[in-house]
DRENGU-755563 format. One record per residue: residue in three letters; x, y, z negated of N, C-alpha, C in turn. Coordinates in steps of 0.2 Angstrom, whole numbers, plus 5000, padded with zeros to 4 digits. Layout:
AlaXYZXYZXYZ
...
//
This chain:
Arg482346784994482746774989482346764983
Ile482546704979482146684973482546724967
Thr482146754963482446784957482346744951
Phe482746764946482746724939482046734936
Lys481746784937481046794934480546754937
Glu480646734944480146694947480246624945
Val480946604944481046534942480746524935
Leu480846574931480646564924479846564924
Ser479546604928478846604928478546534930
His478846514935478646444938478746394933
Ala479346394929479446344924478946344918
Leu478846404916478346414910477646404912
Tyr477446434918476746434920476646414927
Pro476746344929476746334936476146344940
Gln475546334937474946344941474746414941
Val474846454936474746524936475146554941
Phe475846534941476246564946476046554953
Lys475846494955475646474961474946514963
Asp474546524958473946564959474146634961
Tyr474646664957474846734958475146734965
Leu475546684968475846694974475346694980
Ala474846644979474246644984473846714984
Phe473746744978473446804977473846854981
Glu474446864980474946914983474946904990
Lys474946834992474946825000474346855003
Glu473746845000473146865003473046945002
Tyr473246974997473047044996473647084996
Gly474247064996474847104996475047114989
Thr475647154988475847174982475447224978
Ile475347214972474947254968475347294962
Glu475947294963476347324958476247394956
Thr476047434962475947504961475147524959
Leu474747474959474047484957474047494950
Pro473647544948473547554940473247494937
Thr473447484931473247424928472447424926
His472247484924471547484923471047474929
Val471347494935470947484941470947404943
Phe471547374942471547304943471047264938
Leu471047284932470747244927469947264926
Arg469747324928469047344928468847374934
Pro468347344937468147364944467947444944
Met468047474949467847544950467147554950
Gln466847604947466147624948466047674953
Val465447674956465247714962465347794959
Gly465747824963465947894961466547904958
Glu466847854956467547854952468047864957
Glu468547904955469147924959469747904955
Asn470247874959470947864956471447884960
Leu472047904957472647914961473047854961
Val473347834967473747774968474347804971
Asn474947794968475647814971475947754974
Leu476147754980476447704983477147714985
Gly477447774982478147794983478147864984
Pro478747894985478847964986478447994992
Gly478048034991477648064996477048024998
Lys476947974995476347924997475847924991
Asp475547974990474947984985474347974988
Tyr473847934986473247924989472647934983
Tyr472247974985471647984981471047934983
Ile470847884980470447844982469747844978
Arg469247854981468547864978468047814981
Leu467747774976467247724978466647764979
Ala466447774986465847814988465247774987
Asn465247714989464547674990464747594990
Ile464247554988464247484989463547464991
Asp463547444998462947425001462647364998
Gly461947354999461647294997461947225000
Phe461747174997462047104999461747085006
Asn462147065011461947045017461846965017
Lys461246945017461146875016461446825022
Asp461446855028461646825034462346805034
Leu462746855031463446855031463746835025
Gly463446845019463646835012464146885010
Thr464046955013464547005012464147065009
Arg464547115007464347185006464847235009
Thr464547295011465047345014465147395009
Val465847405007466047445002466347505006
Thr466147565004466347635007466847665002
Leu467447675004467947715001468147775004
Glu468247825000468547885003469347885001
Val469747885006470447885005470747955007
Asn470947995002471148065004470648105008
Gly469948095007469448125010469148085017
Glu469548035019469347995025468947935023
Lys468347925026467947865024468147805027
Trp468247755023468347685026467847635024
Phe467647595029467047555028467347485028
Ile467347445022467647375022467047325020
Arg467047275024466547225023466947165019
Thr466647155013467047105009466547045007
Pro466746985006466346935004466046944997
Asp465446924996465146924989465046854987
Thr465446824984465346754981464946754975
Val464946804971464546804965463846804966
Thr463546854971462846854973462646784976
Thr463046754980462946694983462846644978
Leu463246634973463146584968462546594963
Glu462446664962461846674958461146684961
Ser461146674968460546674971460046634969
Thr459446654967458846614965458346614970
Ser458446624976457946624981457746554983
Gly458146504981458046434983458246414990
Gly458346464994458546455001459346425001
Ala459546415007460246385008460646445008
Ala461246435005461746485004462046505011
Pro462246565012462446585019463046545021
Lys463146535027463646495030464246535030
Arg464846505028465446545028465946495031
Arg466346525035466946495039467446475034
Ala467746415035468246395030468946435032
Lys469246455027469946495028470546445027
Lys471046465029471646425028471846435020
Asp472046385017472246385010472946385010
Pro473246445007473946455007474346405003
Thr473946374998474246324993474246254996
Asp473946245001473846175004474346175011
Lys474846135010475346125016474946095022
Gly474446065022474146035028473546075031
Ser473446135028472946175030473146225036
Leu472746225041472946265047472446315048
Gly472746375050472246435051472246445059
Ser471746475061471546495068471846555070
Pro472246565075472546625077472046675080
Met471446655082470946695085470246695080
Pro469946745080469346745076468746715080
Gly468346685076467746655079467746585079
//
């Protein structure tokens, strides 16, 4: 269901609204994320409380950020969520762009573009 707020947002800022929808589709809703966490990246050792609803409080601590993996173009980020370690491999496009090694950039597989109606995604990895 389309809300009045969405209609108005699209009318006033069409490209910004499309970018927001693509971001929300990729990462999910961010309404409950504290603003300072969204605007300023966490530092190693920093801990934040995220409330996702009644009885759903999560203490998230950034434990470690591994070095850049040149072969994959990624970094492994270690989070502690309520004391449990989570290892997340995330693309690092900044290091890839700033690389001064002179070698070729790591090969990255193309992903489906949610804003392009003709873009198709693969149901299987690889």
